N, C-alpha and C positions, 0 to 999 in steps of 0.2 A: 436606331441602328447606327453603329459606328462605321464611318466611312474609312475603310482600311487604307485606301489609296491616299487619302488626305493625312491620315496618321503617319504613314510612311514619309510623305513629303515634308510634313512639319518636323518630324523627328530628324530626318536627314538634314533639313535646313539648319536646325539648331546644332547638330553635330558637325556639319561642314563649316559653319561659322566659327566653331570653337577649335576644331582640329584640322581643318583643311580638307580638300577633296580627295587627295591621294592618301592622306594620313588616316582617314576614317574608312574602315572596311564595311562591306555589306553585312557581315556577321554582327558587327556592333550595332548597325542600324536596325536590323530585324530584332535583335535582342532587346534593345531599348524601346522599340515600337511594340514589342510583344506580338509580332506577326511572323508567320511561317515564311521560309525562303521561297516556297512555291508561289505564295501570294504576291510577294515582291516581284517575282519574275512574270507573273500574270499581268501586272500593271506596267512594269518596266523591264523590257527584255535585256537591258544592260545597265551597268552603273552609269554610263554616259547618258542614257535616257533619263535616269533619275536626276542626275546633276542638272540636265537641261530643264527639266520640269521645276526643280528647286529654283533655278535662276529665273525662269519665266515668272513664277509666282512671286519671287522676291522683287523682281522688277515692278510688277503691278503694285505690290504693297508699298514699295519705296516711293515710286513716282506719285501714287495716289496720296500718300501721307504728305510728301513734300509739297505737291501742288495745292492740296487743300489748305495747308498752313499758309503758303505764300499768297494764294488767291483771296484769303480773308483780309489781307492788308489793302490799304487805300494808297494809291499813287505808286509810280514806278520806283522811286527811291526806297520806299518802305518795303516794296515787294523784293527788291534786290537784297536789301538788308535781311529780310526774312529768310532768304536762301541760307544765309550764314547763321542766323539765330537758330533755325531748325537744325542745322548741322551741329551747332554748339550744344544744343539739348541732347542730340543723339550721342555725341562724344562723351557726355557725362553719365550716360546710362551704364548700369552694371554689366549689361549684356553686350556692350560695344566691343566688337572684335575686328574692326576695320571694315573695309568694303568687300563684300563677297564677290563683286565683279572684278575688282583689281586683283584680288587673291586668285580667282579662277583664271584670269588671263596670265598671271605669273606661273601658275601650275601647268596650264595648257597653252604654252607660249606660241605655238605655230598658228599663224593668222588664219589658216584654212581649217583649223579645228573648229567644229561646231560650237564647242563650249567657249572658245575664244571669241567666235563671231557673235554669240548671244551677249557676251560681256561688252563687246564693242558697240553692239546695237543699243544696249542700255545707256552707255555713255553718250552716244549720238542723240538718243531721245531726250536726255537731260539737256544737252546743248540746244536742241531744237526748242525746248520749253523756255530756256533762258533767253534765247534769241527772240521768241515771241514777246517776252517782257520788254525787250529793248528796241524792237523794230520801229515803233512809232517815233522815238526820239533819236535813234542812231542810224536809221536807214540802212544804207549799203554796208556800214561798219558793224551792224548788229551781230552778224554771224561771227566775225573775228572777235568781237568783244565777248560774246557768249562763250566762245572757245577758251578765251583767256580766263574768264570767271570760272569756268569748269576746271581749268588747270589749277587755279587757286584752291578750289574746293577739294580736288583730288589730293593736292599737296597737303592741305589741312587734315584730310582723312589720314594720310600716311603719317603726318607728324603726331597726330593724336594717338594713333595706333602704335607706331614704332617707338616714340620717345615718351609717350604718356603726357604730352603737352595738353593740359585741359583748356587752354585758351587759343588753340590753333585756329579755330573757325573765326573768332573775332579778330585775331591778328591778320588772317587772310582778308577779312572784310576791310581792314584799314587800307590795304593795297587795292582791293576792288573798288572801293569808294573813289580813290584817286583816278582809276581807269574810267569809271562811269562818268565822273564829273569833268574830266579833261575835255577841252574843245575837240570836236571831231569834224 
């Protein structure tokens, strides 16, 4: 049996990534999903609810994929490098359309908006993960460094998306490497 809720979420995820959250309407989502409007509203009373579920699922997928890739590496330096090589591989995929969380925060820019908040939570969870990789060697400076590394990753995402720079992740790694290796 087809899980109609999941079909809606996956269809919306693909369409939102391609066309933005405000640019893609409910009618297009239900048409491409092949699901009745009443079914959509049964699961998601509003478009905002659908967007939030899309972002929740995207967060789980993104972090699981990234962390699985990074955690396969041995040693801190290789793990930090893996953050950038994972992004490098992502940027080179045909379906790369930038960061769904950066895009959502740009479209729903008020910090009190639940969509903005879920996007900020995703970024904070990424920073927490990077901090966990750095804590042993960087102690009290781990959070600051993790935030800086995340800024480099976000900048690389934007560079790859906006300018089409295929090497943005590895160029950001060159700066991150300096930050990680400097005396602290």
